[in-house]
C-alpha positions, 0 to 999 in steps of 0.5 A: 372836223375838216371834211376829207371827202369835200376838200378833195373834191374842191381840189379836183374842180381846181385842178380841172378848172386850171386845166381847161384854159391850159389844153386850149393853149396847147393846141394854139402852141402846137398850131399858130396857123391853120393852112386852109387849101382848096383846088381852084375852079377858076384862076388862082387870083379869082379864088384868093379874092373870093375866099380871102374874107372867109379866111379873116372870119375863119381867123377870127372865130377860131382864134389863130391865123387861118391861111389860104393855099390855092393847091395846084391841083387835086392831088397836091391837096390830097397828099397836103392833107395826108402830110399834115401840112394842110389843116382844112381841105375843101375837096370835090367829092372824087378828090375826097373819096380818093384820099380816103382810098389812099389812107388819108386820115381825115373826117368830112365834117361840112358839105356844101348846100345849094339854094333850096337846102339841095346837097348835090350838083351835076356834071354836064358836057357842054358845046358851042350854041352854034355847033351842029352836035345835039348828043354825045354820039354826034362828037365821034371823031371830035376833041374831049375836054376833061378837067383833072384825072381826080375831078368828080364832075370833070372826069369820073361822072363823065366817064361813068356816063360814057361808058353807060353810052358804051362809049370809050373816050380815048378811041371815040374821040380824036383827043381827050385833053385834061385842062386843068380847071373847070375855067379853062375847060370852057375857055378851051371849048370857046377857042375851039381847042376842044368840041365838048367840055365837061363841067359843074353845074348846080342849077341853070342860074348857078354854074361855073359857066354862069359865074365866069359869065358874071366875071365878064369871061364868057358870054353863057348864051354861046354855050349849051348843055347837051348832057346832064348827069344824075345828081352828085353829093356836093363837096366836102370840107375836111380836117385830119382825125388827129387834130385836138378835139377842142380845135375840131370843135371850133373849126366846126363852130365856125363853118357852121356859123358862117352864114350867120356870123359874117354873111358878107364873107360866106356869100362871096364864096359862091356869089351868094348863091349857097345856103349855110354849110351842114354837118356831113361825115365819111360815110356820105361819100361811100358812093363816090369811093364806088365811082372812083373804084369803077373809074380805076377798073376801066382805066385797068382795062384799057392798060391790059 
């Protein structure tokens, strides 16, 4: 006598097994290529040299081609991922918070981790070493170099810090210049285009400045810090919420295992200064959303 229940169970199991590979193939058919985008803190060729080995690693691990796109600025990254043209976005904290604020359906899944397990970094103000300035108040009437309106360490935190000092940048300084990148801010300072420049710093031996010095672009000893902010939560990597769950799992696993599976490619990203990525979520960036709102209110007050 045939056990009808057993037959039905076997049939269900067979169908489930057959559907598994089909589901995987479904997303591969829809996503024959994934776009990974990042805003450069250095020149575009430097970003490509730094990240291309990691793209090759991701392509192998995820099982589909991952292409690097160097976004022109933070706004291009935000809009590109909101439009579904960017599948993996490497944000700064403020630009990620801004993306959430404008309704982007994205989820942070990995966070940078600095040496010692630190998940934060700092905004600093640099001046030339031989300049007479020892504090921000000494720079009244001089030129300030910021990075990008959506930069955390290069705009929002500096403006927040200046506000606490009762300083309105647009009236205190002779000129406020957006340089476009962290490297450009240091170059502008070195050339005398600006007298003080905002930038990022993980530690005394790991900053945009020290990385530029490693590449022979500047001498780190030619500059000094006159202000250092409170710690800022590190940069997140995010993907669209509506990506297939199995694809998102593949992406997450690739990032979490990168330091182990391809140490050379992983170390290339930070010159060996970072520890393995760790999981994160959107809630970790609520303080940055609040910071963005604060800066927005400052702009409204000045415009009114």
